[in-house]
Every structure is written in C-alpha cells, then in structure tokens.
C-alpha positions in Angstrom: -71.6 -69.2 -15.3 -72.7 -71.5 -18.1 -71.2 -70.7 -21.5 -74.6 -70.4 -23.1 -75.6 -67.8 -20.5 -72.4 -65.8 -21.2 -73.1 -66.1 -24.9 -76.7 -64.9 -24.4 -75.6 -61.9 -22.4 -72.9 -60.9 -24.9 -75.1 -61.5 -27.9 -78.0 -59.5 -26.5 -75.9 -56.5 -25.5 -74.3 -56.4 -28.9 -77.6 -56.7 -30.6 -79.0 -53.8 -28.5 -75.9 -51.7 -29.3 -76.1 -52.3 -33.0 -79.9 -51.6 -33.0 -79.2 -48.3 -31.3 -76.5 -47.4 -33.7 -78.8 -48.2 -36.6 -81.7 -46.3 -35.2 -79.8 -43.2 -34.1 -77.3 -42.9 -37.0 -78.0 -45.4 -39.8 -81.7 -45.0 -40.5 -81.7 -41.2 -40.6 -78.8 -41.1 -43.1 -79.9 -44.1 -45.2 -83.4 -42.8 -45.5 -82.2 -39.7 -47.4 -80.3 -41.7 -50.0 -81.6 -43.5 -53.2 -82.1 -47.2 -52.4 -79.1 -48.5 -54.4 -76.7 -46.1 -52.5 -78.3 -46.8 -49.1 -77.9 -50.6 -49.6 -74.2 -50.4 -50.3 -72.8 -49.7 -46.8 -75.1 -52.4 -45.4 -73.8 -54.9 -47.9 -70.2 -54.2 -47.0 -71.0 -55.6 -43.6 -71.9 -58.9 -45.2 -68.9 -58.9 -47.6 -66.8 -59.5 -44.5 -68.7 -62.7 -43.6 -65.5 -64.3 -44.8 -64.5 -64.2 -41.2 -67.1 -66.9 -40.6 -65.0 -69.2 -42.8 -62.4 -69.1 -40.0 -64.3 -72.0 -38.4 -63.0 -74.2 -41.3 -59.3 -73.5 -40.5 -57.4 -76.2 -38.7 -57.2 -75.5 -34.9 -59.6 -72.5 -35.1 -62.1 -74.3 -32.9 -62.0 -77.4 -30.7 -61.6 -80.5 -32.9 -64.7 -81.9 -31.1 -67.0 -79.3 -32.7 -68.9 -81.4 -35.1 -67.6 -81.2 -38.7 -71.2 -80.9 -40.0 -71.7 -77.8 -38.0 -68.3 -76.3 -39.0 -68.9 -77.0 -42.7 -72.4 -75.6 -42.6 -71.4 -72.3 -40.9 -68.1 -71.8 -42.8 -69.4 -72.4 -46.3 -72.7 -70.6 -45.6 -70.8 -67.5 -44.5 -68.4 -67.7 -47.5 -71.3 -68.1 -49.9 -73.0 -65.1 -48.5 -69.8 -63.0 -48.6 -69.5 -63.8 -52.3 -73.1 -62.8 -52.9 -72.6 -59.6 -51.1 -69.6 -58.7 -53.2 -71.5 -59.6 -56.4 -74.4 -57.4 -55.2 -72.0 -54.5 -54.5 -70.4 -54.7 -57.9 -73.9 -55.0 -59.5 -75.1 -51.9 -57.6 -72.0 -49.9 -58.4 -72.2 -50.7 -62.1 -76.0 -50.2 -62.2 -76.5 -53.8 -63.4 -80.2 -54.3 -64.1 -80.3 -57.4 -61.8 -78.6 -55.7 -58.9 -81.7 -55.5 -56.6 -82.4 -59.2 -57.3 -78.8 -60.0 -56.2 -79.3 -58.0 -53.1 -82.5 -60.0 -52.3 -80.6 -63.3 -53.0 -77.7 -62.2 -50.7 -79.8 -61.1 -47.8 -82.1 -64.1 -48.1 -79.3 -66.6 -48.2 -77.5 -64.7 -45.4 -80.5 -64.5 -43.1 -81.3 -68.2 -43.6 -77.7 -69.1 -43.0 -77.5 -67.0 -39.8 -80.8 -68.3 -38.4 -79.8 -71.9 -39.2 -76.4 -71.4 -37.6 -78.0 -70.1 -34.4 -80.4 -73.0 -34.3 -77.7 -75.6 -35.1 -75.3 -74.1 -32.5 -77.9 -74.8 -29.8 -78.6 -78.3 -31.3 -74.9 -79.2 -31.3 -74.3 -77.4 -28.0 -71.3 -75.7 -29.5 -70.9 -73.2 -26.7 -69.5 -76.0 -24.5 -66.5 -76.3 -26.8 -63.5 -74.0 -27.2 -64.4 -71.7 -30.1 -61.4 -69.4 -30.1 -61.9 -66.2 -32.1 -65.2 -67.6 -33.4 -66.7 -66.8 -30.0 -66.0 -63.1 -30.7 -67.4 -63.5 -34.3 -70.7 -64.9 -33.0 -71.1 -62.5 -30.1 -69.9 -59.2 -31.7 -70.3 -59.7 -35.5 -73.4 -61.8 -35.9 -75.6 -59.2 -34.2 -74.3 -56.6 -36.7 -75.3 -59.0 -39.5 -78.8 -59.4 -38.1 -79.3 -55.6 -37.7 -77.9 -54.8 -41.2 -80.1 -57.6 -42.7 -83.2 -56.0 -41.1 -82.2 -52.6 -42.6 -81.6 -54.2 -46.0 -85.1 -55.8 -45.9 -86.5 -52.4 -44.9 -84.8 -50.7 -47.8 -85.8 -53.4 -50.3 -89.5 -53.2 -49.2 -89.6 -49.4 -49.1 -90.5 -47.5 -52.2 -87.5 -46.7 -54.3 -86.3 -43.1 -53.9 -85.0 -41.2 -56.9 -81.6 -39.6 -56.7 -81.9 -36.0 -55.6 -80.6 -33.4 -58.0 -77.4 -31.7 -56.7 
C-alpha cells in the first residue's frame, strides 16, 4: 500500500474518533461553561504542539526531507505552542486581551496546520522515513483540527456568564 494511502486512512480514522469524542463528551460539557473556562482545555491541546518541533531534531526524520519543509513545520508548531501558553496564562489571570490572544493562537495554528498539510503533499514527505513524526501527524494533528474547530465555535458563540454557585 502506498504511504500516502496509509496516511489517509490513519488520519481520517483519527479525525473521526476525535470528532466523536468532541461531539459526545466535549461539546456538552464545554457548552455549560463560561467561554474563558471552556477555552482552556482546548488550548492545552495546542500547548503541546511543541512535539511538532521534533522534526527539527537531528535524525528525527530522513535527512532527505527538505529543510524548508522541516523548518516551516517545526517553527510553526513551536510558535503556536508559545501562543497557546500565553493565551492560557492570559485567560487564567483574566487579562483583558486574553480573547484576542486566543484568536491569534487559533488563527496562526490553523494556518500553520493547513499549510503543513498542503506542503506535505507538495514535498511528498510521506515517501520519506518520518519516525515519530508519522504518529504526530496521524494521531495528534487530527486532535488539533477538532480542537481548533471547537475553539472557533466558542469564540463565535455569545459569551456566557459564569453561573452562580
């Protein structure tokens, strides 16, 4: 079987699994929370985009994987992880620009993810040895996409006030 077919099957099944988890468990719980609190668990998923920086480590992928691709993917993920951490801190401290930081994080992250998917096809990276990065792309990137959709949903929904306890 061609590597890109294996990738497609694994990616699709992971995407379906995360979408089901989100629909069955995430959305019902998050919809009951104030927006700032609901955003936090979703941002934690992006804070660990540091694993995408693995592609920059020597020997992590085949040396034939184009350096332009590795640099774009690695630094894009690291930048998004930093933005996620900043957004989490801003939400936790109730910083007035917290929601703007969340928008920046999810915007940069989504552009980076979509671009990485497009460039992986352009550079035909699935024909190279990707090591652990194969697992990152097939198991973690779908979680990033689903959580990004949920973040956009929360950002575009009317803000809910905290309920009195």
